[in-house]
N, C-alpha and C positions, 0 to 999 in steps of 0.2 A: 486315250486311244493309242494302240500300238502303231508305230510308224517305222518299220524296219528300213525304209528307203529315205528317211528324213534328210539325209545329207546328199541326196542325188538330185541334180538339176537336169531336166529334160527339155529340149527344144523340139516341139512337134509341129511339123508342117503337114499334118494329116488332113485328109478330106474324106467326106462320106463316112465309111465305117472302119475299114481295116486299120489304118494308121491311128485314127482317134481311139479305137478300141484298145490298141496296144498301149497308147498313152494313158488311157483311163485305168488300165490294169496296174500300171506303175504308180499313177496318182493315188489309187486306192490303197497302195502300200506306203504312202507317205512321201513319194517323190514330188518335188516342185516342178510341175509340168506347165510349161509356158507355151501356149498355142500361138504360133506365128501365122497370121492370116493376111490375105490380100486386103488392101484398103477398100477395094471396090466390092464389098459384099461378103468377104471372108469365105469360110468354108461353105461350099454350095449347099450343104445339108441344112444350113441355117434357114433357107428360104421357106416361108410358110405363110400363106394367106396375107401376103403383102408385108410380112415382117421377117425378122431374122432370129427366131427363137423356136424353131419347130420341135415337136416331140422327138423326132428322129435325132436331131442335133443334141437335145438334152440327154438322150439315152447314153451317149458315148463321150460326153464332155464335162462331166462333173469333176469337182476337185481340181480344176485347172484355172490358169490365168490366161488372158487374151491380150495380144498386142497386134497392131497392124503395121506391116512393113512391105515395101516393094524391094525385094532383094536383088533386082536386076542391076542396080548401080546407085551412085550418089550417097548421100548421108544415111539413107536407110540401110544400104549394104554395109557401110562402115559400122553402124550401130549393131547390125546383126553379127558381124565378125567379132565384135567385142564380146558379145554374148557367147558365141561359139568358143572363144578362147578359154572360158571358164566353165563351160557346160560339161556334163558327163555323157549325155546321150542325145542323139539327134534322130528323129523319126520322119520318114516321108513315104508316101505310097503313090508316087507319080508314075505315069507310064514311062518306059525307057526313053531317055533323051530330054525329058522335061526338067529334071534336076539340073542338067548342064545349062539349060537356057535361063534358069533362075539363079544360077551361080551357087547352087547348094549341092554340087556333086561331091561324092565321097573323097575324091583326091584332093580337092581344094580345101574342104573343111578339115580333113585329117592332117593336112599340112599345117593348118593354123593350130590345131590341137591334137597331137599324136595320142593323147589319152582318150580321145573321143570314141565312143561306141556309136557307130552309125548303122541304124536299122533301115534297110531298103525293102519295101514290100511291093511286089509286082503281081501281075495277073498270071503270067505263064513263065516267068523267069527272065533274067537279064540277057540270056543268049538263046539261040535255037530258032527254028523256023516259025514258032508262034510268039516270039518275044513282043511283037508289035500288035498282037491281037487285043482288042478291047475286052476286058474281063469284068463281069459283074457277078453277083452272087449266083444267079441261076446258071450262068455260063460255066463257072468253076464247078458247081455241083454236077452239072451234066458231063463236063469234060473228064472229071475224075472218077466217074462211074457211080457216084453217090446218089444222084437224083433217081436213077433206076430203082433204088431201094425204097423210095418214098412214093412213087407214082402208082396210082391204082390203074392197072392195065385196062380195066373196063371203062374208066372215065379219066383219061390222062389229063391231069392239071398240076401245075406247080403248087405245092402246099407248104405251109409252115413259115417260120421266120427266116431271116437272112443268116443261115447257119455258116455258109462259107466265109462270109465277110467277118463275122465275129470270131470264128475258130481260127482264121488266119491271124487276126489280131492277137489272140491268145498265144499262138505259136511264136509270134514276133516278140511278145513280152517275155516269153520263156527264153528266147535266144539272148535278149538283152540281159536278163538276170544271170545267165551263164557267163556272158562276156564280162559283166561287172565282177563276178566272182574270180574269173581268171585274171582280170586286171589288178586285183588286189595283190597278186603274186608277181606278175610280169611288169606292171606299170604301163602297159601298152593297151591301146584300144583295139577294136575289131570292126570290120565291116560285116554285119550280120544281114543275110539275105533270106527272104522267104517269099514264095509265090503262092497265090491262092490255089493253083493247080496242085502243087506239091503238098500243101497243107491238107487239102481235102483228100488227096490220094492216101496220105498217111492216116488221116482220121478214118478213112474207109478201110483200114488195115484188115479187118476180119474178112471182108469180101475177098481181098486178094489172097489172104492166107488159105482160105478154103479152096481157091482156084489152084494155088501153087502146090498145096499138100494133098488135095483129094480130087482135083480136076472138077470141082463144083463151081458153077456160076450161080451166085445167089440172086434172088429176086426179092420183091417187096414183102413177100410172105414167108421168106426163109427163116428169119430170126423169130418172128412171132410164133411160127409153128413149133420150132425147136424149144423156145423158152416157154411155150404154152401160155402165151399172153392173150388176153381177151378183153373186149369192151362190150358191155351189154347196156341196153336201155331199160331203165326201171319204170315202174308205174309213175306217171306224171311227166315222163320225158327226160328225166335226168339220167346221166350216164355213170357207170361204175366200171373200173378197170381191175382185172385180176392178173396176177403173175404167178402161175402155178408151178413153174420150174419142174424139178424132178422128185423131190421127197414124196414118197407115197402118202404121208400123213396129210399133205395139203389136199389131195384128192379124196382121201377118206373123210376128212372133216367137211369138205365141200358137199359131199354126198349127204351128210347129216344136215348141213345147213339148208340145202334145197329140198329136204324131205324126200330124198330118193335113195334110201339105204342100199337098194339093189343096183344102183346106177353103174357101179364098177364091174358088174357082171355082163354088161352089154358089150358086144364085140369091139365097138369103137373105143371103149374105156378100159379094156382089160390090162393094158400095159402102157408104158410111156411111148414105145414105138407105135403102138396102135393109135394112141391119141394124136401123135404127130401125123401119121398117115391119114387119119380121118378127122383132121382139124375142123373141116367145115361141118361134118356131121355132129361133132361134139358141140360146136357153137350153136348149131341149129337145135339141138336137144335142150341146151341150157337157156337159150334166149327167151322162150316164152315163160320159163320159170321166173327169171328175173323181172320180166315185164309185169308180173302179177302182184308185185309188192313195191312200196316206195323205197327210194334209195336209203333213207335214214334207217329203215328197218333192216335192210340187208347189211348195212355197215355194222350195226349193233350185233347182229348174229355172226357175221364173219369175223369181227374183232374178238368176240368171245371164243370162237373156235380156232383162232390164230391162222386164218386163211389170208395170205397176202393180198391186199386190196387197197383201193383208194377211190373216193369219188373223183370224177374227172372235173376238176374245178376250173372256173374262170378266174381271171386276175382279181376281181373284187372279192370272190369267195376265198381265195388263198390267204389274203392278208387279214381276213377275219377269223381264221382258224386259231384255236388256242395255242397250237404249236408255234405258228408264225408270230403271234403276239408274245409268247413266252421268250422266244429267241430275239425279239426286237428286230425283226426282218426289215421293217420299214423305218427309214431314217429321214429326217427333215431338216432343211435349212429354212427357218421362218423368215429370213431376210433376203430371199431371192430377188433378183432384179425385176421380176414380174409377179411378185407375191411368193407365198410359201412354196418351196420345191420339195417334193417327196420322191423317194426312189427306194430301191432295194439295196441294202448294204452289201459290202464285200462278204463272201461266205467264210473268209479265213479268220481264225482266232489265233492269237499268240499268247501262250501261257494263260489261257482262259480269257484273254482280253480281246474284244472285238470292236469293230468300228461302231460307234454310237452317234456319230455326227457326220455331216456332209456339207460341202460347199456347193452351192448351185452353179450350174454352168455359166460361164461369163457371157456378157453381151459383147458384141464386137468392139475390140479395142479398149475394153474396160480398164486395163492396167497399163495403158500407154504412159501416162504421167509417172506412175510408180516405177516402171521398169526402164523406160527410155529417157526420162527427163522431159521437162516441159517443151524445150526447143524441138527435139527430135519428134516428140508426139505431135506437136503442132504441124511440123512438116509432113508427117505421115497422114494426118487428117486432111491436109489440104490437097493431097494428090488424088 
């Protein structure tokens, strides 16, 4: 298995998603990511039905090792400082001020190790009027303008996964990789900072670009209308998605597929601009046609005619597809601490080599003896 970051050691004091996600991204690339957790329960995301191994925690903490330390002082802080001295990267996603209380602020750690790359993830940034505001996924999505593009105005509800949390972690990992590359030349570390607010504003770039360049304020249907994206329910209740974009052949072939060769002569279908302007009419015309046949039959027809489409799959359906199985999308650690652990591998391949194995997320303090020594581990466990 390719491990481009095999010689990189990361200390992660991440909790919930943003910090752990950044750490996982580096761990997936081969870095030795050591998760430094509180002795009294560890990462709060662990808690689940009276235990400390929740599905949420498992999602973002594979390929890591776990130790428990109270870095506020004493032997634990001394052990932590020894690890900092030889580490390459440190990650934290505390609210402003917490790192100082835990004695893991960038000034102190970078004084111990000038080569250290310190990643600090916050909600709204280290400075400014909103620096102390609590930020969670929905808050960051809303504050950055992104949530507006997801909410159905007729039935406003928060939908979908924790995009802001994960995307901020991705940006954090990108910053670390850039700093590692620079350090190879300069020999010096960096303080890398990213906030959920800034990350989601950047991820929402298309929305801002339309506003800056054409004074357009986009809404939840702006992109689907322009990209000509549709979801239809087929006979039996299953859904199918189409992305018709701009090439005329997509629409010409769709007309054949649905048995409506004269469809493109209708006013709402005559041109791309007409279809965008009449999106709801186009959808209303096609919906009953798709409802008349099973999804499998539609997929066979659309594939033959090269119309861009896909079934709207659930997670169990995805992993059973021939393509997912061909690519080895699912990887497993048969010796996980709570039985076999399955997950989706990293999407990256290097010279045709991709991740084919995974290490299950660690239980709390699983690697204390290995990394801290028996005496320090016993001290940490007793606290």
